C-alpha positions as CSV (number, residue, x, y, z in Angstrom):
1,M,107.0,50.2,62.5
2,F,110.7,49.5,62.7
3,Q,113.2,46.8,61.6
4,H,116.8,46.5,62.5
5,D,119.4,43.7,62.3
6,N,120.9,41.8,65.2
7,D,123.7,44.3,65.9
8,P,124.3,44.4,69.7
9,K,123.5,48.2,70.0
10,Y,120.0,47.4,68.7
11,K,119.5,44.3,71.0
12,A,120.7,46.1,74.2
13,K,118.3,46.2,77.1
14,S,118.1,50.0,77.1
15,T,117.3,50.1,73.3
16,C,114.6,47.5,73.7
17,H,113.1,49.4,76.7
18,W,113.0,52.6,74.7
19,L,111.2,50.9,71.8
20,Q,108.7,49.3,74.2
21,Q,108.1,52.7,76.0
22,N,107.4,54.4,72.7
23,K,105.2,51.6,71.4
24,V,107.4,51.0,68.4
25,K,106.5,47.7,66.6
26,V,109.8,45.9,65.7
27,L,109.8,43.3,63.0
28,E,111.8,40.2,63.6
29,W,115.1,40.3,61.7
30,P,115.4,37.5,59.1
31,S,118.7,35.6,59.4
32,Q,119.5,36.1,55.7
33,T,122.0,37.9,53.5
34,L,121.0,41.3,52.2
35,D,119.9,40.1,48.8
36,L,117.6,37.5,50.3
37,N,115.9,39.9,52.8
38,I,113.1,41.1,50.5
39,I,112.5,44.2,52.5
40,E,116.1,45.4,52.3
41,P,115.9,46.8,48.7
42,L,112.8,48.7,49.7
43,W,114.6,50.2,52.7
44,G,117.4,51.1,50.3
45,D,115.0,53.0,48.0
46,L,113.5,54.9,50.9
47,K,117.0,55.8,52.2
48,H,118.0,57.2,48.8
49,A,114.7,59.2,48.6
50,V,115.3,60.6,52.1
51,H,118.8,61.7,51.3
52,A,117.7,63.4,48.1
53,R,115.6,65.9,50.0
54,Q,116.4,68.3,52.9
55,H,113.9,68.0,55.8
56,R,113.5,70.8,58.2
57,N,112.3,68.8,61.2
58,L,111.4,65.3,62.3
59,Q,107.7,65.8,61.6
60,E,108.4,66.6,58.0
61,L,110.8,63.6,57.7
62,E,108.2,61.3,59.2
63,A,105.4,62.5,56.9
64,F,107.8,62.1,53.9
65,C,108.7,58.6,54.8
66,Q,105.1,57.6,55.2
67,E,104.2,59.1,51.8
68,E,107.2,57.4,50.0
69,W,106.5,54.0,51.7
70,A,102.8,54.2,50.7
71,A,103.8,55.1,47.1
72,L,106.0,52.0,46.6
73,P,104.9,50.2,43.4
74,P,103.1,47.0,44.2
75,E,104.6,45.5,41.0
76,K,108.1,45.9,42.5
77,I,107.2,44.1,45.6
78,K,105.6,41.3,43.6
79,N,108.8,41.0,41.6
80,L,110.9,40.8,44.7
81,I,108.8,38.0,46.1
82,H,108.6,36.2,42.7
83,N,112.4,36.4,42.2
84,Y,113.2,35.2,45.7
85,H,113.7,31.6,44.6
86,K,116.2,32.7,41.9
87,R,118.2,34.9,44.3
88,L,118.2,32.0,46.8
89,L,119.7,29.7,44.2
90,V,122.4,32.3,43.4
91,V,123.4,32.6,47.0
92,I,123.5,28.8,47.5
93,D,125.5,28.5,44.3
94,V,128.1,31.0,45.6
95,L,128.3,29.3,48.9
96,V,128.8,25.8,47.3
97,R,131.6,27.2,45.0
98,F,133.3,28.9,48.0
99,L,133.3,25.7,50.1
100,F,134.5,23.6,47.2
101,S,137.3,26.1,46.6
102,V,138.3,26.0,50.3
103,S,138.3,22.2,50.2
104,K,140.6,22.2,47.2
105,G,142.9,24.7,49.0
106,Y,143.7,22.0,51.6
107,R,146.6,19.7,50.6
108,K,146.2,16.0,50.7
109,I,148.5,15.5,53.7
110,T,148.1,13.1,56.6
111,Y,146.2,15.2,59.2
112,H,145.9,19.0,58.3
113,N,143.7,18.3,55.4
114,W,140.1,19.2,54.4
115,R,138.7,16.6,56.8
116,H,140.4,18.5,59.7
117,G,139.2,21.8,58.3
118,F,135.6,20.6,58.0
119,N,135.6,19.2,61.5
120,V,136.8,22.5,62.9
121,G,134.1,24.4,61.0
122,Q,131.4,21.9,62.3
123,T,132.7,22.2,65.8
124,M,132.5,26.0,65.7
125,F,128.9,25.8,64.5
126,T,128.2,23.4,67.4
127,L,129.7,25.7,70.0
128,L,127.7,28.6,68.7
129,M,124.4,26.8,68.6
130,T,124.4,23.8,70.9
131,G,126.9,25.5,73.2
132,N,124.7,28.6,73.2
133,L,127.7,31.0,72.6
134,K,125.9,32.6,69.6
135,R,123.9,34.9,71.9
136,Y,127.0,37.1,72.3
137,Y,127.5,37.6,68.5
138,T,125.6,39.1,65.6
139,D,124.6,36.9,62.7
140,L,127.5,38.5,60.6
141,E,130.0,37.7,63.3
142,A,128.8,34.1,63.6
143,M,129.1,33.7,59.9
144,A,132.7,35.1,59.9
145,M,133.6,32.7,62.8
146,V,132.3,29.7,61.0
147,T,134.1,30.8,57.8
148,A,137.3,31.3,59.6
149,A,137.0,27.8,61.2
150,F,136.6,26.2,57.8
151,C,139.6,28.2,56.4
152,H,141.9,28.1,59.4
153,D,144.5,25.6,58.1
154,I,144.0,26.0,54.3
155,D,147.2,25.2,52.3
156,H,148.9,23.7,55.4
157,R,152.2,21.9,54.5
158,G,152.2,19.3,57.2
159,T,155.0,21.0,59.1
160,N,154.9,23.5,61.9
161,N,156.0,27.2,62.3
162,L,159.3,26.2,63.8
163,Y,160.2,24.0,60.8
164,Q,159.4,26.9,58.4
165,M,161.9,29.0,60.3
166,K,164.6,26.3,60.6
167,S,164.3,25.4,56.9
168,G,164.4,29.1,55.8
169,H,161.1,28.8,54.0
170,P,159.9,31.9,52.1
171,L,156.8,32.0,54.3
172,A,159.1,32.6,57.4
173,K,160.6,35.6,55.6
174,L,157.2,36.9,54.6
175,H,155.6,36.6,58.0
176,G,157.5,37.4,61.1
177,S,155.3,35.6,63.6
178,S,152.4,33.1,63.5
179,I,153.8,32.2,60.1
180,L,151.4,29.5,58.9
181,E,148.4,31.1,60.5
182,R,149.1,34.4,58.6
183,H,149.5,32.4,55.4
184,H,146.1,30.6,56.0
185,L,144.5,34.0,56.5
186,E,146.0,35.6,53.4
187,F,145.0,32.5,51.4
188,S,141.4,32.9,52.6
189,K,141.3,36.6,51.8
190,T,142.6,35.9,48.3
191,L,139.7,33.5,47.7
192,L,137.2,36.1,48.9
193,K,138.5,38.5,46.3
194,D,137.0,36.3,43.6
195,E,133.5,37.6,43.1
196,S,132.3,34.2,41.9
197,I,133.0,32.7,45.3
198,N,132.8,35.7,47.6
199,I,130.2,34.9,50.1
200,Y,130.5,38.4,51.5
201,Q,129.8,40.2,48.2
202,N,126.5,41.6,49.3
203,L,127.8,43.2,52.5
204,N,128.4,47.0,52.6
205,R,131.9,48.3,53.3
206,R,131.5,48.5,57.1
207,Q,130.0,45.0,57.3
208,Y,132.7,43.5,55.1
209,D,135.5,45.1,57.1
210,H,134.1,43.8,60.3
211,A,133.7,40.3,58.9
212,I,137.4,40.3,57.7
213,H,138.5,41.7,61.1
214,M,136.8,38.8,62.9
215,M,138.4,36.3,60.5
216,D,141.8,37.9,61.2
217,I,141.6,37.5,64.9
218,A,140.0,34.0,64.7
219,I,142.6,32.4,62.3
220,I,145.6,34.0,64.0
221,A,144.3,32.7,67.3
222,T,144.9,29.1,66.2
223,D,148.6,29.7,67.0
224,L,149.0,27.9,70.3
225,A,151.7,30.4,71.3
226,L,149.0,33.0,71.5
227,Y,146.5,30.7,73.2
228,F,148.8,30.4,76.3
229,K,149.0,34.2,76.4
230,K,145.2,34.7,76.4
231,R,144.3,31.9,78.9
232,A,144.4,34.2,81.9
233,M,142.3,36.8,80.2
234,F,139.7,34.2,79.3
235,Q,139.6,32.9,82.8
236,K,138.9,36.4,84.1
237,I,135.9,36.7,81.7
238,V,134.5,33.3,82.9
239,D,135.0,34.4,86.5
240,Q,133.3,37.8,85.8
241,S,130.3,36.0,84.2
242,K,129.6,34.3,87.6
243,T,129.2,37.7,89.3
244,Y,126.1,38.6,87.3
245,D,122.6,37.9,88.8
246,S,121.0,36.8,85.6
247,E,122.1,35.3,82.3
248,E,120.3,38.1,80.4
249,A,122.3,40.8,82.2
250,W,125.6,39.1,81.5
251,T,124.6,38.5,77.8
252,E,123.7,42.2,77.4
253,Y,127.0,43.2,78.9
254,L,129.3,40.9,76.9
255,M,127.6,41.4,73.6
256,L,128.6,45.1,73.7
257,E,132.2,44.4,74.9
258,Q,134.0,43.8,71.6
259,T,137.4,43.1,73.1
260,R,136.1,40.5,75.5
261,K,134.0,38.9,72.7
262,E,137.1,38.6,70.6
263,I,139.0,36.8,73.5
264,V,136.1,34.4,73.8
265,M,136.2,33.8,70.1
266,A,139.9,33.2,70.1
267,M,139.4,30.5,72.8
268,M,136.6,29.0,70.8
269,M,138.9,28.7,67.8
270,T,141.4,26.8,70.0
271,A,138.7,24.6,71.3
272,C,137.6,23.8,67.8
273,D,141.1,23.2,66.5
274,L,141.9,20.8,69.3
275,S,138.4,19.2,69.3
276,A,139.7,15.8,68.0
277,I,140.9,15.3,71.6
278,A,137.2,15.6,72.8
279,K,135.8,13.0,70.4
280,P,134.6,9.6,71.6
281,W,137.6,7.3,72.3
282,E,137.0,5.1,69.2
283,I,137.5,8.2,67.0
284,Q,140.0,10.0,69.1
285,S,142.5,7.1,69.2
286,K,142.5,6.9,65.4
287,V,142.8,10.7,64.9
288,A,145.7,10.8,67.4
289,L,147.6,8.3,65.2
290,L,147.1,10.5,62.2
291,V,148.4,13.5,64.1
292,A,151.4,11.5,65.3
293,A,152.1,10.2,61.7
294,E,152.3,13.8,60.4
295,F,154.6,14.7,63.3
296,W,156.8,11.8,62.5
297,E,157.0,12.8,58.9
298,Q,158.3,16.2,60.0
299,G,160.7,14.5,62.3
300,D,162.0,12.5,59.3
301,L,162.5,15.8,57.4
302,E,164.4,17.3,60.3
303,R,166.8,14.3,60.2
304,T,167.3,14.2,56.5
305,V,167.0,17.8,55.4
306,L,168.0,19.8,58.5
307,Q,170.4,17.2,59.9
308,Q,168.9,17.6,63.4
309,N,167.4,15.2,65.9
310,P,163.7,15.7,66.3
311,I,162.0,16.2,69.7
312,P,160.4,13.0,71.1
313,M,156.9,14.0,69.9
314,M,158.2,14.0,66.3
315,D,160.6,11.0,66.6
316,R,159.1,7.9,65.1
317,N,161.7,5.8,66.9
318,K,159.8,6.8,70.1
319,A,156.3,5.9,68.8
320,D,155.7,3.6,71.8
321,E,155.7,6.7,74.0
322,L,152.6,8.2,72.2
323,P,150.2,7.4,75.1
324,K,152.5,9.2,77.6
325,L,152.9,12.1,75.2
326,Q,149.1,12.3,74.7
327,C,148.6,12.5,78.5
328,G,151.0,15.4,78.7
329,F,149.3,17.1,75.8
330,I,145.9,16.8,77.4
331,D,147.2,18.1,80.8
332,F,149.3,20.9,79.5
333,V,147.3,22.2,76.5
334,C,143.8,20.9,76.3
335,T,142.2,20.5,79.7
336,F,142.2,24.3,80.5
337,V,140.1,25.4,77.5
338,Y,137.4,22.7,77.9
339,K,137.3,23.0,81.6
340,E,136.8,26.8,81.5
341,F,134.2,26.5,78.7
342,S,132.2,24.0,80.6
343,R,132.3,26.4,83.6
344,F,131.3,29.3,81.3
345,H,128.5,27.4,79.5
346,P,127.3,24.1,81.1
347,E,126.1,23.0,77.6
348,I,129.8,22.4,76.7
349,Q,130.3,20.0,79.6
350,P,130.2,16.8,77.4
351,M,133.4,17.9,75.6
352,Y,135.2,18.2,78.9
353,D,133.8,14.9,80.1
354,R,135.2,13.2,76.9
355,I,138.6,14.8,77.5
356,L,138.7,13.2,81.0
357,N,137.6,9.9,79.6
358,N,140.2,10.0,76.9
359,K,142.9,10.9,79.4
360,K,142.0,7.7,81.4
361,E,142.3,5.6,78.2
362,W,145.7,7.1,77.3
363,K,146.9,6.8,80.9
364,A,146.0,3.1,80.9
365,L,148.0,2.5,77.8
366,A,150.9,4.6,79.2
367,D,150.9,2.6,82.4
368,E,150.8,-0.7,80.4
369,Y,153.8,0.5,78.4
370,E,155.6,1.6,81.5
371,A,155.0,-1.8,83.2
372,K,156.3,-3.6,80.1
373,M,159.4,-1.4,80.1
374,K,160.0,-1.9,83.8
375,A,159.7,-5.7,83.5
376,L,162.1,-5.6,80.5
377,E,164.6,-3.5,82.4
378,E,164.4,-5.9,85.4
379,R,165.1,-8.8,83.1
380,E,168.0,-7.0,81.5
381,A,169.4,-6.1,84.9
382,E,169.1,-9.7,86.0
383,K,171.0,-10.9,82.9
384,R,173.7,-8.3,83.5
385,R,174.1,-9.4,87.1
386,Q,174.4,-13.1,86.1
387,T,176.9,-12.2,83.4
388,A,178.9,-10.1,85.9
389,C,179.0,-12.9,88.4
390,K,180.1,-15.5,85.9
391,T,183.1,-13.4,84.8
392,S,184.2,-12.4,88.4
393,P,187.2,-14.0,90.2
394,C,184.9,-15.1,93.1
395,F,182.8,-17.1,90.7
396,D,185.9,-18.8,89.2
397,R,187.2,-19.8,92.7
398,E,183.8,-21.1,93.7
399,R,183.6,-23.2,90.5
400,K,187.0,-24.7,91.2
401,W,186.1,-25.4,94.8
402,R,183.0,-27.2,93.7
403,K,185.1,-29.4,91.3
404,R,187.5,-30.6,94.1
405,P,187.4,-34.4,94.8
406,S,185.8,-35.2,98.1
407,N,187.9,-37.1,100.8
């Protein structure tokens, strides 16, 4: 009898085939942390016993394992089962404290607050489960991805990377590139160093390092400058997926390709970070105003502190141009990632559909604004023409001619 976790090397087709050929019974891996998996401490005891002795061959090792396993004290197993509820409460308690600490790490600013962080975390969970992207990742990797999504904007100041550089903020001096993203990452790592809220405390060193590595890549990937650099690589992966005959064959291939998995994960983080644009129109239109309001606040700072004119997107004097700017944002930034994901996994098509619908709504508002501006310009042009005619010499002669007495 054999039990392994959901690591890709164990789930590979060749491994499964070998286990079936050799008639090895494989227990289903419980999706739980090590301290909740009751059998894990028993495997640990067996491992220590095996390492304490030198075995000359496999037959001797097999016989020893069977003897040790049969000699496990029933009382110990009973205690593990009896204490399961207590251990579960401890794990839940740590998780609650961790999420509460993350929520407190977000500042009470207009948009990049805990509400945004929570929405991104929830969207990551949805992409993994409803979007069926979980099949490429281990349980540990999925946990790291959801954790990164919750933490990705922690301690955001309401201003972007460029503002940190222009204002000479200490963060800009500390981090050379992806300034805020690196700050969010380091803040998250600092939280995890506190054992009372460290949700990774029961992982071994290899597992812990891998979880942190995935969080590194995921949080840094929310820098849109990196998103544009990785778009072509993601598109190639989507194209490659279409060349496989079966979904199973493609899944088996990708789950063992760590670099490609990380590129997909980076795109998932972007899709989650921008997911407000894929909400129903009633929600999206309100969230867009919150984003714009935070941008305008930065624009005000650029005027007052930096003595610079902000770009149109951050200029509250051009607030009426928001629909036009939203259309440009959807076309230039958002459409690609949701279109490719809907092509990659049809389950994600609803997000792409809502993007298209929201684009129509913003376009209608932009056209309405353009029509009003055009009508206003025409009226102003007509007034200027009439004023010009009244002050011209020709108009004066015509007026005098009209006043001449008739014969």
